[in-house]
SEFIZA-3560 file (N, C-alpha, C; in Angstrom, 3 decimals):
REM SEFIZA-3560
<numar><xx>26.297</xx><yy>65.599</yy><zz>-148.263</zz><atom>N</atom></numar>
<numar><xx>26.777</xx><yy>64.329</yy><zz>-148.573</zz><atom>CA</atom></numar>
<numar><xx>25.700</xx><yy>63.893</yy><zz>-149.954</zz><atom>C</atom></numar>
<numar><xx>26.592</xx><yy>63.846</yy><zz>-150.729</zz><atom>N</atom></numar>
<numar><xx>25.586</xx><yy>63.630</yy><zz>-152.096</zz><atom>CA</atom></numar>
<numar><xx>24.280</xx><yy>62.030</yy><zz>-151.463</zz><atom>C</atom></numar>
<numar><xx>23.679</xx><yy>61.632</yy><zz>-152.090</zz><atom>N</atom></numar>
<numar><xx>22.526</xx><yy>60.514</yy><zz>-152.629</zz><atom>CA</atom></numar>
<numar><xx>23.864</xx><yy>59.228</yy><zz>-152.198</zz><atom>C</atom></numar>
<numar><xx>24.784</xx><yy>59.654</yy><zz>-153.726</zz><atom>N</atom></numar>
<numar><xx>26.440</xx><yy>58.008</yy><zz>-153.706</zz><atom>CA</atom></numar>
<numar><xx>27.162</xx><yy>57.932</yy><zz>-151.906</zz><atom>C</atom></numar>
<numar><xx>27.182</xx><yy>59.543</yy><zz>-151.786</zz><atom>N</atom></numar>
<numar><xx>27.702</xx><yy>59.259</yy><zz>-150.387</zz><atom>CA</atom></numar>
<numar><xx>26.821</xx><yy>58.083</yy><zz>-149.061</zz><atom>C</atom></numar>
<numar><xx>25.996</xx><yy>58.474</yy><zz>-149.269</zz><atom>N</atom></numar>
<numar><xx>24.553</xx><yy>57.968</yy><zz>-148.400</zz><atom>CA</atom></numar>
<numar><xx>24.526</xx><yy>56.389</yy><zz>-148.707</zz><atom>C</atom></numar>
<numar><xx>24.952</xx><yy>55.617</yy><zz>-150.000</zz><atom>N</atom></numar>
<numar><xx>24.483</xx><yy>54.824</yy><zz>-150.735</zz><atom>CA</atom></numar>
<numar><xx>25.728</xx><yy>54.218</yy><zz>-149.171</zz><atom>C</atom></numar>
<numar><xx>26.866</xx><yy>54.212</yy><zz>-149.939</zz><atom>N</atom></numar>
<numar><xx>28.519</xx><yy>53.589</yy><zz>-149.448</zz><atom>CA</atom></numar>
<numar><xx>28.299</xx><yy>54.211</yy><zz>-148.371</zz><atom>C</atom></numar>
<numar><xx>27.913</xx><yy>55.024</yy><zz>-147.374</zz><atom>N</atom></numar>
<numar><xx>27.641</xx><yy>54.785</yy><zz>-145.864</zz><atom>CA</atom></numar>
<numar><xx>26.850</xx><yy>53.804</yy><zz>-145.375</zz><atom>C</atom></numar>
<numar><xx>25.473</xx><yy>53.705</yy><zz>-145.926</zz><atom>N</atom></numar>
<numar><xx>24.410</xx><yy>52.532</yy><zz>-145.843</zz><atom>CA</atom></numar>
<numar><xx>25.486</xx><yy>51.637</yy><zz>-145.602</zz><atom>C</atom></numar>
<numar><xx>25.338</xx><yy>50.799</yy><zz>-147.120</zz><atom>N</atom></numar>
<numar><xx>26.051</xx><yy>49.307</yy><zz>-147.398</zz><atom>CA</atom></numar>
<numar><xx>28.175</xx><yy>49.192</yy><zz>-146.780</zz><atom>C</atom></numar>
<numar><xx>28.982</xx><yy>50.220</yy><zz>-146.473</zz><atom>N</atom></numar>
<numar><xx>29.843</xx><yy>50.126</yy><zz>-145.416</zz><atom>CA</atom></numar>
<numar><xx>28.577</xx><yy>49.642</yy><zz>-143.545</zz><atom>C</atom></numar>
<numar><xx>28.385</xx><yy>50.698</yy><zz>-143.507</zz><atom>N</atom></numar>
<numar><xx>27.128</xx><yy>50.680</yy><zz>-141.607</zz><atom>CA</atom></numar>
<numar><xx>26.922</xx><yy>48.642</yy><zz>-141.644</zz><atom>C</atom></numar>
<numar><xx>25.856</xx><yy>48.403</yy><zz>-142.960</zz><atom>N</atom></numar>
<numar><xx>25.960</xx><yy>47.181</yy><zz>-143.225</zz><atom>CA</atom></numar>
<numar><xx>26.914</xx><yy>46.160</yy><zz>-143.484</zz><atom>C</atom></numar>
<numar><xx>27.461</xx><yy>45.527</yy><zz>-144.085</zz><atom>N</atom></numar>
<numar><xx>28.975</xx><yy>44.711</yy><zz>-143.841</zz><atom>CA</atom></numar>
<numar><xx>29.874</xx><yy>45.687</yy><zz>-142.371</zz><atom>C</atom></numar>
<numar><xx>30.100</xx><yy>46.255</yy><zz>-141.629</zz><atom>N</atom></numar>
<numar><xx>30.455</xx><yy>46.659</yy><zz>-140.041</zz><atom>CA</atom></numar>
<numar><xx>29.691</xx><yy>45.727</yy><zz>-139.777</zz><atom>C</atom></numar>
<numar><xx>28.335</xx><yy>45.705</yy><zz>-140.007</zz><atom>N</atom></numar>
<numar><xx>27.143</xx><yy>44.911</yy><zz>-139.221</zz><atom>CA</atom></numar>
<numar><xx>27.909</xx><yy>43.765</yy><zz>-138.926</zz><atom>C</atom></numar>
<numar><xx>27.802</xx><yy>42.645</yy><zz>-140.011</zz><atom>N</atom></numar>
<numar><xx>27.738</xx><yy>41.087</yy><zz>-141.290</zz><atom>CA</atom></numar>
<numar><xx>29.237</xx><yy>41.337</yy><zz>-140.199</zz><atom>C</atom></numar>
<numar><xx>29.964</xx><yy>41.387</yy><zz>-140.448</zz><atom>N</atom></numar>
<numar><xx>31.288</xx><yy>41.210</yy><zz>-139.851</zz><atom>CA</atom></numar>
<numar><xx>30.891</xx><yy>40.970</yy><zz>-138.390</zz><atom>C</atom></numar>
<numar><xx>30.807</xx><yy>41.873</yy><zz>-137.998</zz><atom>N</atom></numar>
<numar><xx>30.776</xx><yy>41.494</yy><zz>-135.911</zz><atom>CA</atom></numar>
<numar><xx>29.231</xx><yy>40.385</yy><zz>-135.773</zz><atom>C</atom></numar>
<numar><xx>28.706</xx><yy>40.374</yy><zz>-136.562</zz><atom>N</atom></numar>
<numar><xx>28.299</xx><yy>39.572</yy><zz>-136.224</zz><atom>CA</atom></numar>
<numar><xx>28.615</xx><yy>37.449</yy><zz>-136.991</zz><atom>C</atom></numar>
<numar><xx>29.803</xx><yy>38.326</yy><zz>-137.466</zz><atom>N</atom></numar>
<numar><xx>31.014</xx><yy>36.292</yy><zz>-138.007</zz><atom>CA</atom></numar>
<numar><xx>31.334</xx><yy>35.966</yy><zz>-137.251</zz><atom>C</atom></numar>
<numar><xx>31.652</xx><yy>37.716</yy><zz>-136.666</zz><atom>N</atom></numar>
<numar><xx>33.522</xx><yy>36.893</yy><zz>-136.345</zz><atom>CA</atom></numar>
<numar><xx>33.337</xx><yy>37.131</yy><zz>-134.582</zz><atom>C</atom></numar>
<numar><xx>32.233</xx><yy>37.567</yy><zz>-134.200</zz><atom>N</atom></numar>
<numar><xx>31.983</xx><yy>36.885</yy><zz>-132.291</zz><atom>CA</atom></numar>
<numar><xx>31.879</xx><yy>36.075</yy><zz>-131.885</zz><atom>C</atom></numar>
<numar><xx>31.706</xx><yy>34.975</yy><zz>-132.417</zz><atom>N</atom></numar>
<numar><xx>32.054</xx><yy>33.664</yy><zz>-132.396</zz><atom>CA</atom></numar>
<numar><xx>34.192</xx><yy>33.572</yy><zz>-131.767</zz><atom>C</atom></numar>
<numar><xx>34.266</xx><yy>33.946</yy><zz>-132.260</zz><atom>N</atom></numar>
<numar><xx>36.001</xx><yy>34.212</yy><zz>-131.892</zz><atom>CA</atom></numar>
<numar><xx>36.477</xx><yy>34.791</yy><zz>-131.388</zz><atom>C</atom></numar>
<numar><xx>36.262</xx><yy>36.040</yy><zz>-131.389</zz><atom>N</atom></numar>
<numar><xx>36.460</xx><yy>37.859</yy><zz>-130.616</zz><atom>CA</atom></numar>
<numar><xx>35.959</xx><yy>38.413</yy><zz>-130.442</zz><atom>C</atom></numar>
<numar><xx>34.994</xx><yy>38.617</yy><zz>-129.186</zz><atom>N</atom></numar>
<numar><xx>34.021</xx><yy>39.774</yy><zz>-128.596</zz><atom>CA</atom></numar>
<numar><xx>34.231</xx><yy>40.730</yy><zz>-128.179</zz><atom>C</atom></numar>
<numar><xx>35.791</xx><yy>41.423</yy><zz>-128.618</zz><atom>N</atom></numar>
<numar><xx>36.514</xx><yy>42.202</yy><zz>-128.061</zz><atom>CA</atom></numar>
<numar><xx>35.997</xx><yy>43.582</yy><zz>-130.345</zz><atom>C</atom></numar>
<numar><xx>36.519</xx><yy>42.303</yy><zz>-130.472</zz><atom>N</atom></numar>
<numar><xx>36.881</xx><yy>42.219</yy><zz>-132.310</zz><atom>CA</atom></numar>
<numar><xx>35.425</xx><yy>43.144</yy><zz>-132.895</zz><atom>C</atom></numar>
<numar><xx>33.862</xx><yy>42.312</yy><zz>-132.118</zz><atom>N</atom></numar>
<numar><xx>33.503</xx><yy>41.620</yy><zz>-132.275</zz><atom>CA</atom></numar>
<numar><xx>32.765</xx><yy>43.352</yy><zz>-131.773</zz><atom>C</atom></numar>
<numar><xx>32.935</xx><yy>43.519</yy><zz>-131.493</zz><atom>N</atom></numar>
<numar><xx>32.217</xx><yy>44.979</yy><zz>-129.724</zz><atom>CA</atom></numar>
<numar><xx>32.670</xx><yy>46.530</yy><zz>-130.908</zz><atom>C</atom></numar>
<numar><xx>33.883</xx><yy>45.925</yy><zz>-131.113</zz><atom>N</atom></numar>
<numar><xx>34.267</xx><yy>47.150</yy><zz>-131.558</zz><atom>CA</atom></numar>
<numar><xx>33.619</xx><yy>47.610</yy><zz>-132.797</zz><atom>C</atom></numar>
<numar><xx>33.295</xx><yy>46.758</yy><zz>-134.039</zz><atom>N</atom></numar>
<numar><xx>32.440</xx><yy>46.838</yy><zz>-134.690</zz><atom>CA</atom></numar>
<numar><xx>30.916</xx><yy>47.392</yy><zz>-135.169</zz><atom>C</atom></numar>
<numar><xx>30.763</xx><yy>46.363</yy><zz>-133.698</zz><atom>N</atom></numar>
<numar><xx>29.430</xx><yy>47.373</yy><zz>-134.056</zz><atom>CA</atom></numar>
<numar><xx>29.566</xx><yy>48.718</yy><zz>-133.509</zz><atom>C</atom></numar>
<numar><xx>30.421</xx><yy>48.783</yy><zz>-131.829</zz><atom>N</atom></numar>
<numar><xx>30.382</xx><yy>50.689</yy><zz>-131.829</zz><atom>CA</atom></numar>
<numar><xx>29.995</xx><yy>51.743</yy><zz>-132.617</zz><atom>C</atom></numar>
<numar><xx>32.215</xx><yy>51.444</yy><zz>-133.590</zz><atom>N</atom></numar>
<numar><xx>31.799</xx><yy>51.998</yy><zz>-135.126</zz><atom>CA</atom></numar>
<numar><xx>30.858</xx><yy>52.087</yy><zz>-135.869</zz><atom>C</atom></numar>
<numar><xx>29.725</xx><yy>50.821</yy><zz>-135.826</zz><atom>N</atom></numar>
<numar><xx>29.452</xx><yy>51.002</yy><zz>-137.563</zz><atom>CA</atom></numar>
<numar><xx>28.019</xx><yy>51.806</yy><zz>-136.318</zz><atom>C</atom></numar>
<numar><xx>27.524</xx><yy>51.488</yy><zz>-135.342</zz><atom>N</atom></numar>
<numar><xx>26.789</xx><yy>52.830</yy><zz>-134.591</zz><atom>CA</atom></numar>
<numar><xx>27.433</xx><yy>54.032</yy><zz>-135.031</zz><atom>C</atom></numar>
<numar><xx>27.879</xx><yy>54.629</yy><zz>-134.307</zz><atom>N</atom></numar>
<numar><xx>28.824</xx><yy>55.856</yy><zz>-134.797</zz><atom>CA</atom></numar>
<numar><xx>29.019</xx><yy>56.383</yy><zz>-135.585</zz><atom>C</atom></numar>
<numar><xx>29.221</xx><yy>55.481</yy><zz>-136.857</zz><atom>N</atom></numar>
<numar><xx>28.994</xx><yy>56.277</yy><zz>-138.501</zz><atom>CA</atom></numar>
<numar><xx>27.898</xx><yy>56.333</yy><zz>-138.900</zz><atom>C</atom></numar>
<numar><xx>26.125</xx><yy>55.518</yy><zz>-138.460</zz><atom>N</atom></numar>
<numar><xx>25.447</xx><yy>55.165</yy><zz>-139.070</zz><atom>CA</atom></numar>
<numar><xx>24.433</xx><yy>56.798</yy><zz>-138.236</zz><atom>C</atom></numar>
<numar><xx>25.169</xx><yy>56.595</yy><zz>-136.945</zz><atom>N</atom></numar>
<numar><xx>24.510</xx><yy>58.163</yy><zz>-136.370</zz><atom>CA</atom></numar>
<numar><xx>25.462</xx><yy>59.882</yy><zz>-136.630</zz><atom>C</atom></numar>
<numar><xx>26.327</xx><yy>59.585</yy><zz>-137.389</zz><atom>N</atom></numar>
<numar><xx>26.859</xx><yy>60.561</yy><zz>-138.138</zz><atom>CA</atom></numar>
<numar><xx>25.934</xx><yy>61.133</yy><zz>-139.597</zz><atom>C</atom></numar>
<numar><xx>25.959</xx><yy>59.318</yy><zz>-140.268</zz><atom>N</atom></numar>
<numar><xx>25.450</xx><yy>59.679</yy><zz>-141.611</zz><atom>CA</atom></numar>
<numar><xx>24.697</xx><yy>59.956</yy><zz>-141.082</zz><atom>C</atom></numar>
<numar><xx>23.214</xx><yy>59.376</yy><zz>-140.806</zz><atom>N</atom></numar>
<numar><xx>21.913</xx><yy>60.467</yy><zz>-140.643</zz><atom>CA</atom></numar>
<numar><xx>21.575</xx><yy>61.487</yy><zz>-140.426</zz><atom>C</atom></numar>
<numar><xx>22.693</xx><yy>62.033</yy><zz>-139.917</zz><atom>N</atom></numar>
<numar><xx>22.616</xx><yy>63.719</yy><zz>-139.312</zz><atom>CA</atom></numar>
<numar><xx>23.537</xx><yy>64.460</yy><zz>-140.755</zz><atom>C</atom></numar>
<numar><xx>23.656</xx><yy>64.051</yy><zz>-141.732</zz><atom>N</atom></numar>
<numar><xx>24.577</xx><yy>64.497</yy><zz>-142.342</zz><atom>CA</atom></numar>
<numar><xx>23.332</xx><yy>65.007</yy><zz>-143.643</zz><atom>C</atom></numar>
<numar><xx>22.766</xx><yy>65.929</yy><zz>-143.908</zz><atom>N</atom></numar>
<numar><xx>21.632</xx><yy>66.666</yy><zz>-144.689</zz><atom>CA</atom></numar>
<numar><xx>22.754</xx><yy>66.335</yy><zz>-146.581</zz><atom>C</atom></numar>
<numar><xx>21.756</xx><yy>65.372</yy><zz>-147.133</zz><atom>N</atom></numar>
<numar><xx>21.211</xx><yy>64.830</yy><zz>-148.678</zz><atom>CA</atom></numar>
<numar><xx>21.386</xx><yy>66.092</yy><zz>-149.068</zz><atom>C</atom></numar>
<numar><xx>22.575</xx><yy>66.301</yy><zz>-150.322</zz><atom>N</atom></numar>
<numar><xx>23.011</xx><yy>67.603</yy><zz>-150.856</zz><atom>CA</atom></numar>
<numar><xx>21.930</xx><yy>66.803</yy><zz>-152.528</zz><atom>C</atom></numar>
<numar><xx>21.312</xx><yy>67.358</yy><zz>-153.771</zz><atom>N</atom></numar>
<numar><xx>20.828</xx><yy>67.062</yy><zz>-155.045</zz><atom>CA</atom></numar>
<numar><xx>21.641</xx><yy>66.846</yy><zz>-155.718</zz><atom>C</atom></numar>
<numar><xx>22.263</xx><yy>65.521</yy><zz>-156.217</zz><atom>N</atom></numar>
<numar><xx>23.245</xx><yy>65.543</yy><zz>-156.709</zz><atom>CA</atom></numar>
<numar><xx>22.928</xx><yy>66.489</yy><zz>-158.089</zz><atom>C</atom></numar>
<numar><xx>24.323</xx><yy>65.962</yy><zz>-158.670</zz><atom>N</atom></numar>
<numar><xx>24.031</xx><yy>67.612</yy><zz>-159.902</zz><atom>CA</atom></numar>
<numar><xx>23.467</xx><yy>67.170</yy><zz>-161.222</zz><atom>C</atom></numar>
<numar><xx>23.448</xx><yy>67.740</yy><zz>-162.059</zz><atom>N</atom></numar>
<numar><xx>22.008</xx><yy>67.584</yy><zz>-163.011</zz><atom>CA</atom></numar>
<numar><xx>22.473</xx><yy>67.898</yy><zz>-164.523</zz><atom>C</atom></numar>
<numar><xx>23.259</xx><yy>66.689</yy><zz>-164.584</zz><atom>N</atom></numar>
<numar><xx>24.384</xx><yy>66.945</yy><zz>-165.571</zz><atom>CA</atom></numar>
<numar><xx>23.915</xx><yy>67.575</yy><zz>-166.835</zz><atom>C</atom></numar>
<numar><xx>22.853</xx><yy>67.768</yy><zz>-167.257</zz><atom>N</atom></numar>
<numar><xx>22.301</xx><yy>68.187</yy><zz>-168.496</zz><atom>CA</atom></numar>
<numar><xx>22.106</xx><yy>69.426</yy><zz>-169.267</zz><atom>C</atom></numar>
<numar><xx>21.523</xx><yy>69.722</yy><zz>-167.683</zz><atom>N</atom></numar>
<numar><xx>22.005</xx><yy>70.893</yy><zz>-167.406</zz><atom>CA</atom></numar>
<numar><xx>23.757</xx><yy>72.169</yy><zz>-166.778</zz><atom>C</atom></numar>
<numar><xx>24.245</xx><yy>71.323</yy><zz>-166.332</zz><atom>N</atom></numar>
<numar><xx>26.039</xx><yy>71.831</yy><zz>-166.220</zz><atom>CA</atom></numar>
<numar><xx>27.028</xx><yy>71.418</yy><zz>-167.834</zz><atom>C</atom></numar>
<numar><xx>27.013</xx><yy>69.795</yy><zz>-168.685</zz><atom>N</atom></numar>
<numar><xx>27.460</xx><yy>70.566</yy><zz>-169.767</zz><atom>CA</atom></numar>
<numar><xx>26.820</xx><yy>71.450</yy><zz>-170.583</zz><atom>C</atom></numar>
<numar><xx>27.383</xx><yy>71.892</yy><zz>-171.630</zz><atom>N</atom></numar>
<numar><xx>26.665</xx><yy>73.732</yy><zz>-171.953</zz><atom>CA</atom></numar>
<numar><xx>26.535</xx><yy>71.897</yy><zz>-174.447</zz><atom>C</atom></numar>
<numar><xx>26.265</xx><yy>72.692</yy><zz>-174.853</zz><atom>N</atom></numar>
<numar><xx>25.999</xx><yy>71.578</yy><zz>-176.182</zz><atom>CA</atom></numar>
<numar><xx>26.673</xx><yy>71.564</yy><zz>-176.576</zz><atom>C</atom></numar>
<numar><xx>27.465</xx><yy>72.594</yy><zz>-177.267</zz><atom>N</atom></numar>
<numar><xx>28.133</xx><yy>71.754</yy><zz>-177.775</zz><atom>CA</atom></numar>
<numar><xx>29.481</xx><yy>71.474</yy><zz>-177.427</zz><atom>C</atom></numar>
<numar><xx>30.328</xx><yy>71.034</yy><zz>-176.515</zz><atom>N</atom></numar>
<numar><xx>30.698</xx><yy>69.697</yy><zz>-176.100</zz><atom>CA</atom></numar>
<numar><xx>30.706</xx><yy>68.592</yy><zz>-175.753</zz><atom>C</atom></numar>
<numar><xx>31.822</xx><yy>67.842</yy><zz>-176.340</zz><atom>N</atom></numar>
<numar><xx>30.799</xx><yy>66.528</yy><zz>-176.923</zz><atom>CA</atom></numar>
<numar><xx>32.176</xx><yy>65.949</yy><zz>-175.751</zz><atom>C</atom></numar>
<numar><xx>31.165</xx><yy>64.547</yy><zz>-175.428</zz><atom>N</atom></numar>
<numar><xx>31.689</xx><yy>64.095</yy><zz>-174.011</zz><atom>CA</atom></numar>
<numar><xx>33.178</xx><yy>63.714</yy><zz>-174.797</zz><atom>C</atom></numar>
<numar><xx>34.502</xx><yy>62.916</yy><zz>-174.344</zz><atom>N</atom></numar>
<numar><xx>35.199</xx><yy>61.874</yy><zz>-174.937</zz><atom>CA</atom></numar>
<numar><xx>35.674</xx><yy>61.174</yy><zz>-175.492</zz><atom>C</atom></numar>
<numar><xx>34.535</xx><yy>60.695</yy><zz>-175.112</zz><atom>N</atom></numar>
<numar><xx>33.689</xx><yy>58.831</yy><zz>-175.178</zz><atom>CA</atom></numar>
<numar><xx>32.795</xx><yy>59.353</yy><zz>-176.523</zz><atom>C</atom></numar>
<numar><xx>31.992</xx><yy>60.006</yy><zz>-176.947</zz><atom>N</atom></numar>
<numar><xx>31.108</xx><yy>60.386</yy><zz>-177.589</zz><atom>CA</atom></numar>
<numar><xx>31.713</xx><yy>60.497</yy><zz>-178.313</zz><atom>C</atom></numar>
<numar><xx>32.204</xx><yy>60.083</yy><zz>-180.021</zz><atom>N</atom></numar>
<numar><xx>32.277</xx><yy>61.300</yy><zz>-181.190</zz><atom>CA</atom></numar>
<numar><xx>31.395</xx><yy>61.716</yy><zz>-181.577</zz><atom>C</atom></numar>
<numar><xx>32.472</xx><yy>62.704</yy><zz>-183.194</zz><atom>N</atom></numar>
<numar><xx>31.970</xx><yy>63.418</yy><zz>-182.946</zz><atom>CA</atom></numar>
<numar><xx>31.063</xx><yy>64.199</yy><zz>-184.461</zz><atom>C</atom></numar>
//
């Protein structure tokens, strides 16, 4: 898992928890489902090892220019 994926997961988990709190007065069952899903996703995400992101400076040859950069 890359750091970006870890960040996405943590943002998703936080969003699910907020949604569960907001919807709880209207639907306890849906709120509980969101809480359980957030907890399971949190457990899975925290167990996955974080891989270092790619180092673009080392991976890109010096003679190659990105398409958005004029030569």
